[in-house]
C-alpha positions in Angstrom: 0.0 0.0 0.0 2.9 2.4 0.8 4.3 1.8 -2.7 1.0 2.6 -4.3 0.6 5.7 -2.3 4.1 6.9 -3.1 3.5 6.1 -6.8 0.3 8.3 -6.8 2.2 11.2 -5.0 5.0 11.0 -7.6 2.6 10.9 -10.5 0.7 14.0 -9.2 4.1 15.8 -8.6 5.3 14.9 -12.1 2.1 16.2 -13.7 2.4 19.4 -11.7 6.0 20.0 -12.9 5.0 19.1 -16.4 2.5 22.0 -16.5 5.1 24.5 -15.2 7.8 24.1 -17.8 7.4 25.2 -21.4 9.8 23.6 -23.9 7.2 22.8 -26.6 9.2 20.2 -28.6 9.0 16.5 -29.3 12.0 14.2 -29.8 12.8 10.5 -29.7 15.6 9.0 -27.7 17.7 5.9 -27.0 19.3 5.3 -23.6 21.3 2.6 -21.9 22.4 2.2 -18.3 23.8 -0.1 -15.6 21.9 -0.3 -12.3 24.2 -1.0 -9.3 23.3 -1.7 -5.7 25.5 -2.0 -2.6 26.2 -5.7 -3.0 29.5 -7.6 -2.7 28.8 -9.2 -6.0 28.6 -6.8 -8.9 27.7 -9.4 -11.5 24.9 -11.0 -9.6 23.2 -7.8 -8.4 23.6 -5.4 -11.4 21.1 -4.8 -14.2 21.7 -3.6 -17.7 19.0 -1.9 -19.7 18.2 -0.4 -23.0 15.4 2.2 -23.4 13.6 3.8 -26.3 11.1 6.5 -25.9 9.7 9.9 -26.7 10.1 13.2 -24.9 7.1 15.6 -25.3 7.9 19.0 -23.8 9.5 18.0 -20.5 7.9 14.5 -20.1 9.4 11.3 -21.3 7.5 8.1 -22.0 9.8 5.1 -22.4 9.8 1.4 -23.0 12.7 -0.4 -21.2 14.1 -3.8 -21.7 16.9 -5.3 -19.6 18.7 -8.2 -18.0 19.7 -9.0 -14.4 22.3 -11.5 -13.1 25.2 -10.7 -15.4 27.1 -13.8 -14.2 24.8 -16.1 -16.1 24.6 -13.8 -19.1 27.4 -15.5 -21.0 27.1 -18.9 -19.4 25.2 -22.0 -20.1 22.5 -21.2 -17.6 20.9 -18.6 -19.8 17.2 -18.1 -19.0 14.5 -15.7 -20.2 13.5 -15.4 -16.5 16.5 -13.1 -16.1 15.0 -10.6 -18.6 12.6 -7.8 -17.7 10.6 -5.1 -19.3 9.1 -1.8 -18.0 7.1 1.2 -19.0 8.5 4.4 -17.5 7.4 8.0 -17.3 9.8 10.8 -16.2 9.3 14.5 -15.8 12.2 16.9 -16.2 12.8 20.4 -14.8 15.8 22.6 -15.5 18.1 23.1 -12.6 20.5 25.4 -14.4 23.5 23.5 -15.7 21.7 20.1 -15.4 18.1 18.9 -15.6 16.5 17.1 -12.6 13.8 14.5 -13.1 11.5 12.3 -11.2 10.5 8.9 -12.6 7.9 6.3 -12.1 7.8 2.9 -13.8 6.0 -0.4 -13.8 7.3 -3.7 -15.1 7.7 -7.4 -14.9 10.2 -10.2 -15.5 9.6 -12.3 -18.6 8.0 -15.6 -17.6 6.8 -14.2 -14.2 3.4 -12.9 -13.4 4.6 -10.5 -10.6 5.0 -6.8 -11.3 7.4 -4.3 -9.8 7.4 -0.6 -9.4 10.3 1.8 -9.9 10.4 5.3 -8.5 13.2 7.7 -8.1 15.1 10.9 -8.9 17.9 11.8 -11.3 19.9 14.4 -13.0 21.0 14.6 -16.6 23.1 16.8 -18.9 22.8 17.0 -22.6 25.7 18.0 -25.0 23.9 18.6 -28.4 22.2 15.3 -29.1 24.3 13.1 -26.6 23.6 13.1 -22.9 24.6 11.5 -19.6 22.5 10.8 -16.6 22.7 9.4 -13.1 19.7 8.4 -11.0 18.8 6.8 -7.7 15.7 4.7 -7.8 14.0 2.0 -5.7 13.2 -0.8 -8.0 11.5 -4.0 -6.9 12.2 -3.1 -3.3 16.0 -2.5 -3.8 17.7 0.9 -4.1 19.9 1.2 -7.2 22.2 3.9 -8.6 22.1 4.0 -12.4 24.6 5.9 -14.5 24.0 5.9 -18.3 24.0 7.7 -21.6 21.4 8.7 -24.1 21.1 10.0 -27.6 18.3 12.3 -28.9 17.1 11.3 -32.4 
C-alpha cells in the first residue's frame, strides 16, 4: 500500500512539474544504463538496460528492456526469466547546468506474473544530441544507482 501511495504522489508531482515548464518540442531518444546496488557481487546484483522513448515537452515516455544477473549472461544457464521489461514516465525540470527529473515505472520479469514498481530521482546533462544521466531509484524493493548515456534522435 505504501508503494501505491508513493506512486500516486510521484505521479501528481510529475504532472504538476510538467505543467510548469514550457519547452514545446518532441523528440525520440535511445538510452542505456547499468543499475548498481551496494552488494559484494557486482555481476549477480547489477542490471543492464536499453530504453527507447519519446520526450514531449519535458515529459518522457519510455519502454525499457533489460537483464539481471550478469554472471549467467554469458554462461550455459541462460534463462529468459532473467530478462525484464518496464514502462516508464519521467518529468524533467531545468536546474540550471543540469536537468533534474522524477521517474515512475511499472514492469515485470519475462515468464513471471509478478509486477514491480520503480520510482526515483535523477539528473541529466545534454551535449547537443548526446547526454549523460545518473539516477537513484527504488526498484522491486531494492535501491539502485544507475549511470547511463542517451542520444536524442
